[in-house]
C-alpha positions as CSV (number, residue, x, y, z in Angstrom):
1,X,-10.0,16.1,-11.0
2,X,-12.8,13.3,-10.8
3,X,-11.4,10.5,-8.5
4,X,-11.9,6.6,-10.2
5,X,-14.1,4.4,-8.5
6,X,-11.7,2.0,-6.9
7,X,-8.8,3.8,-7.4
8,X,-6.4,5.5,-4.4
9,X,-4.4,8.7,-5.1
10,X,-1.2,9.4,-3.4
11,X,-2.2,11.4,-0.4
12,X,-4.7,8.7,0.7
13,X,-2.2,6.1,0.2
14,X,0.0,8.2,2.8
15,X,-2.9,9.0,5.0
16,X,-3.9,4.9,5.1
17,X,-0.4,3.5,5.3
18,X,1.6,6.0,7.1
19,X,4.6,5.5,4.6
20,X,7.0,8.2,3.1
21,X,6.5,8.5,-1.1
22,X,10.2,7.0,-1.1
23,X,9.3,4.0,0.9
24,X,6.3,3.1,-1.2
25,X,8.5,3.2,-4.3
26,X,11.2,1.0,-2.8
27,X,8.5,-1.5,-1.7
28,X,6.9,-1.2,-4.9
29,X,10.1,-1.9,-6.9
30,X,11.1,-4.8,-4.0
31,X,7.5,-6.3,-4.8
32,X,6.3,-5.8,-1.0
33,X,3.8,-3.4,-1.8
34,X,1.1,-3.1,-4.6
35,X,2.3,-1.6,-8.0
36,X,0.1,1.5,-8.9
37,X,-1.8,1.6,-12.2
38,X,-0.5,4.5,-14.7
39,X,-3.7,6.6,-15.7
40,X,-2.1,9.1,-17.9
41,X,1.5,10.2,-18.6
42,X,2.0,11.9,-15.3
43,X,-0.6,10.2,-13.1
44,X,-0.6,7.3,-11.0
45,X,-3.1,5.5,-8.5
46,X,-3.2,2.4,-6.5
47,X,-6.7,-0.1,-6.8
48,X,-8.3,0.5,-3.3
49,X,-8.9,-3.6,-3.5
50,X,-4.8,-4.4,-3.8
51,X,-4.5,-1.9,-0.6
52,X,-6.8,-3.6,1.2
53,X,-5.4,-7.1,0.7
54,X,-1.8,-5.4,1.3
55,X,-3.1,-4.4,4.7
56,X,-4.6,-7.5,5.9
57,X,-1.6,-9.4,5.1
58,X,0.3,-7.4,7.4
59,X,1.4,-8.9,11.0
60,X,1.1,-6.9,14.1
61,X,4.0,-6.1,15.4
62,X,5.8,-8.4,17.8
63,X,3.7,-11.8,16.6
64,X,5.8,-12.9,14.1
65,X,7.6,-16.0,15.5
66,X,6.7,-15.2,19.0
67,X,6.2,-18.1,20.9
68,X,3.7,-18.4,23.9
69,X,5.3,-20.0,27.4
70,X,3.1,-22.9,28.5
C-alpha cells in the first residue's frame, strides 16, 4: 500500500514514540497525543507535522519543575 505524503502509519508511530498501541489510544482519548485521521473504514494514520509538534513539546525527564541550586 502506498503511504500518503505527510501521513505516518502505526508501525512508524510506534518506532518514533516507543509507546504501545494501548498507551497511544489512551493518550489520544485524554487529548495528550495527536489524534489520527481516518483514511478509510479500517485505516488511520497520523499527520507527521502533528507528531513533530508533539515530540517538540515534550520535556526531558528531570527538567520539569527542577531548580538549580545557587
